[in-house]
C-alpha positions in Angstrom: 96.4 56.6 116.4 95.4 56.6 119.9 99.3 55.5 120.6 100.3 58.3 118.7 98.4 60.7 120.3 99.3 59.0 123.8 103.1 59.7 123.0 102.4 63.3 122.3 100.4 63.9 125.1 103.3 62.3 127.2 106.1 64.3 125.7 103.8 67.8 126.2 103.4 66.6 129.9 107.7 66.4 130.1 108.0 69.5 128.4 105.4 71.2 130.8 107.3 70.0 133.8 110.8 70.8 132.4 111.2 74.5 133.8 110.5 73.1 137.3 113.4 71.0 137.3 115.9 72.7 134.6 117.9 75.7 134.7 117.1 78.7 132.9 119.6 77.9 130.0 118.0 74.7 129.2 114.6 76.1 129.2 115.6 78.8 126.5 117.2 75.9 124.6 113.9 74.0 124.9 112.3 77.2 123.3 114.5 77.4 120.4 114.0 73.7 119.9 110.3 74.0 120.1 110.4 76.8 117.5 112.9 74.9 115.0 110.5 71.9 115.5 107.3 73.8 114.1 109.6 75.5 111.4 110.8 71.9 110.2 107.4 70.2 110.7 105.8 72.6 108.3 108.2 72.1 105.6 108.1 68.2 106.2 104.5 68.6 104.6 106.0 69.7 101.4 109.1 67.3 101.4 107.6 64.4 103.1 104.1 64.5 102.2 103.9 66.2 98.8 107.3 65.0 97.8 108.3 68.7 96.8 111.9 69.3 98.3 112.3 73.3 98.7 115.0 75.5 99.9 113.2 78.7 100.4 111.3 77.8 103.7 112.9 80.6 105.2 111.1 83.1 103.5 107.9 82.9 105.2 109.8 82.8 108.6 111.6 86.1 107.5 108.4 87.6 106.1 106.4 87.0 109.4 109.4 88.2 111.5 110.3 91.1 109.7 106.4 92.1 109.2 106.0 92.0 112.9 109.2 94.0 113.9 108.5 96.6 111.3 104.8 97.0 112.1 105.5 97.5 115.7 108.9 99.6 115.4 108.0 101.8 112.5 104.1 101.7 112.7 103.8 101.8 116.3 101.4 98.7 116.5 101.3 96.3 119.3 102.5 92.9 118.9 98.7 91.1 118.9 97.5 93.6 116.2 101.0 93.1 114.1 100.8 89.4 114.3 97.9 88.7 112.0 98.7 91.4 109.3 102.5 89.8 109.4 101.0 86.2 109.0 99.0 87.5 106.2 102.4 89.0 104.7 103.7 85.2 104.8 100.6 83.7 103.5 100.6 86.3 100.7 104.2 85.4 99.8 103.5 81.8 100.1 100.6 82.3 97.2 102.7 83.8 94.8 105.9 81.6 95.3 103.8 78.6 95.2 102.1 79.9 92.0 105.5 80.5 90.5 107.7 77.4 91.7 104.7 74.8 91.2 105.1 75.0 87.7 108.0 72.8 87.9 108.8 69.9 89.8 111.8 68.0 91.1 115.4 70.0 90.9 113.5 72.7 89.0 111.1 73.2 91.9 113.9 73.2 94.5 116.0 75.9 92.2 113.0 78.1 91.9 112.4 78.0 95.6 115.9 78.9 96.1 115.9 81.7 93.7 112.9 83.3 95.0 114.0 83.4 98.6 117.2 84.7 97.6 115.4 87.4 96.4 114.0 88.2 99.6 117.1 87.9 101.2 118.8 90.2 98.8 115.7 92.6 99.5 116.4 92.5 103.1 119.9 93.5 102.7 119.4 96.4 100.2 116.0 98.0 101.7 118.0 99.5 104.8 115.3 102.0 105.4 112.8 99.2 106.2 114.8 96.0 107.2 117.7 97.9 109.0 119.9 96.4 106.3 123.3 94.5 107.5 122.1 95.9 111.0 118.8 94.3 111.3 116.0 95.5 113.4 116.9 95.2 117.4 115.1 96.5 120.5 112.0 94.6 119.7 109.6 93.3 122.2 107.2 90.4 122.7 103.2 90.3 123.1 101.8 91.1 126.4 99.3 89.0 128.6 97.3 90.0 131.3 99.2 88.9 134.7 102.1 87.2 132.5 105.5 88.7 131.8 106.6 86.9 128.7 109.8 88.5 128.8 110.9 86.3 131.3 112.2 82.9 130.0 109.8 80.3 131.8 106.5 82.2 130.8 107.5 82.5 127.3 108.5 78.7 127.1 105.0 77.9 128.1 103.4 80.8 125.4 105.8 79.0 122.7 104.8 75.5 123.9 101.1 76.2 123.8 101.7 77.9 120.2 103.9 74.8 119.2 101.3 72.3 120.6 98.5 74.0 118.7 100.4 74.0 115.5 101.3 70.2 115.6 97.8 69.3 116.2 96.9 71.3 113.0 99.4 69.5 111.5 98.3 66.2 112.7 94.6 67.0 111.4 95.8 68.2 108.0 97.7 65.1 107.4 94.8 62.9 108.2 92.5 64.8 106.2 91.0 64.4 102.5 93.4 67.2 101.5 96.3 65.6 103.2 95.6 61.9 101.5 95.2 64.0 98.2 98.8 65.3 98.8 100.1 62.1 99.3 98.6 61.0 96.1 100.2 63.4 94.1 103.4 62.6 95.4 103.3 58.9 94.8 100.8 58.8 91.5 100.5 62.4 90.1 99.4 61.0 86.9 96.5 58.8 88.3 95.2 61.5 90.6 95.0 63.6 87.6 93.1 60.9 85.7 90.7 60.4 89.0 89.7 64.3 88.3 92.0 65.8 91.3 93.8 69.0 90.4 97.3 68.0 91.0 98.6 71.7 91.1 95.7 73.3 93.1 96.3 70.5 95.9 100.3 71.1 96.0 99.6 75.1 95.9 96.8 74.9 98.8 99.5 72.6 100.9 102.3 75.4 99.8 100.1 78.2 101.2 99.3 76.1 104.3 103.1 75.6 105.2 103.7 79.2 104.2 101.2 80.0 107.1 102.9 77.8 109.8 106.1 79.0 108.6 105.2 82.5 109.5 103.7 81.2 113.1 107.6 80.1 113.5 108.7 83.3 112.2 106.6 85.1 114.9 108.1 82.8 117.7 111.7 83.4 116.2 111.2 87.2 116.5 109.6 87.5 119.9 112.2 85.3 121.4 115.1 87.0 119.7 113.8 90.4 120.2 116.1 90.9 117.0 115.5 90.1 113.4 118.5 89.8 110.5 118.6 89.1 106.7 120.6 86.1 107.6 117.1 84.7 109.0 116.1 84.7 105.3 119.0 83.0 104.1 120.0 79.5 102.1 121.3 78.5 105.7 118.2 78.8 107.5 116.1 76.7 104.9 119.1 74.3 104.9 118.8 73.6 108.6 115.1 73.1 108.4 115.5 70.6 105.6 118.3 68.9 107.2 116.2 68.3 110.4 113.3 67.0 108.1 115.7 64.5 106.3 117.6 63.6 109.6 114.5 62.9 111.7 112.7 61.3 108.9 110.3 62.6 105.9 106.9 61.7 105.8 106.4 61.4 109.6 105.1 63.7 112.3 108.0 62.9 114.9 110.8 62.9 112.4 111.1 66.5 111.9 110.8 67.3 115.7 113.5 64.8 116.3 115.8 66.1 113.5 115.2 69.4 114.5 116.2 68.9 118.1 119.5 67.1 116.8 120.4 69.8 114.5 120.0 72.6 117.2 121.7 70.4 120.0 124.8 70.1 117.8 124.8 73.6 116.7 124.6 74.7 120.2 126.9 72.4 122.1 129.4 71.3 119.2 130.0 75.1 118.2 131.2 75.9 121.5 134.2 73.6 121.3 134.5 72.7 117.3 135.2 75.8 115.3 133.9 74.1 112.2 131.1 72.5 113.7 129.1 72.4 110.2 131.7 69.6 109.2 130.9 67.6 112.1 127.2 68.1 111.4 127.8 66.9 108.2 129.6 63.7 109.4 126.4 63.0 111.7 124.0 63.6 108.6 126.2 61.2 106.5 126.0 58.4 109.5 122.6 58.6 109.7 121.7 58.5 105.9 124.2 55.3 105.8 122.7 53.7 108.7 119.4 54.9 108.9 118.6 56.0 105.3 114.7 56.6 106.0 115.7 58.7 109.3 116.2 58.4 112.9 112.4 58.0 113.8 111.6 55.4 110.8 115.1 53.5 111.7 114.4 53.4 115.3 111.0 52.0 114.7 112.2 49.4 112.6 115.1 48.1 115.1 112.2 48.1 117.6 110.4 46.0 115.4 113.3 43.5 114.7 113.8 43.2 118.1 110.3 42.3 118.9 110.3 39.9 116.4 113.4 38.1 117.4 111.7 37.3 120.9 110.9 34.0 121.4 
């Protein structure tokens, strides 16, 4: 545990020093990776620790993002006042969606989460008086801090880094908590957990609401960064990218979704500039990882290092 915390602190120090040695483009790219990493890590609570594969995680990002955008543009609220209200909308959405989707499991759960997210996606397209429809909502601003201009790339990077670091710390506490242990128990032995007196449905529902909250935090950072929100943020592709990041990095690990999200976003940003059908290359990379590292990049690298240590005389 101490080694893991030391590793996270070292990564935090490296990221904090990045704006001093990298250009603005890389600072912006790192900001996008941080937002995607928190989004994928929140999904990993369901997929990796709960055994519940969801294709509707973008609903919570979109609800928080649209909520913040609508409250600041149409209702005249400042970003700090709109943020908790937008998060409340994301949490309420997660509570309702979880209550519906957790009646099923396996492929049924996946399809229900997908269907529910598609309802929100269609609503975002059709309710143009609120969402702007296909035009989206533009001209959005970022929160204000005394003496700090968050419209500049470096200050916003540090703001995002602080929020994501706090979010990852909350995730670590959750995973190590009795609730996190119970969630893993419902993944591995749901019948035995029920026989021991645990309410399996309630444990999963609380976890679902929790990841909805963190998905909402990702949505706020997303809309602050882009200063624009479009119905595509609620589309299947957004949820699929997060799920791909989780599976690429390694489910059931804290570092896996961070690494996976970075891989997906780097391929998306770099390869798309040279290859028109970059999704195909991303698919090949995913197939390669599944074949050679079926548990994900992080567990696969750990296994390789473990094998190398055992071979030393």
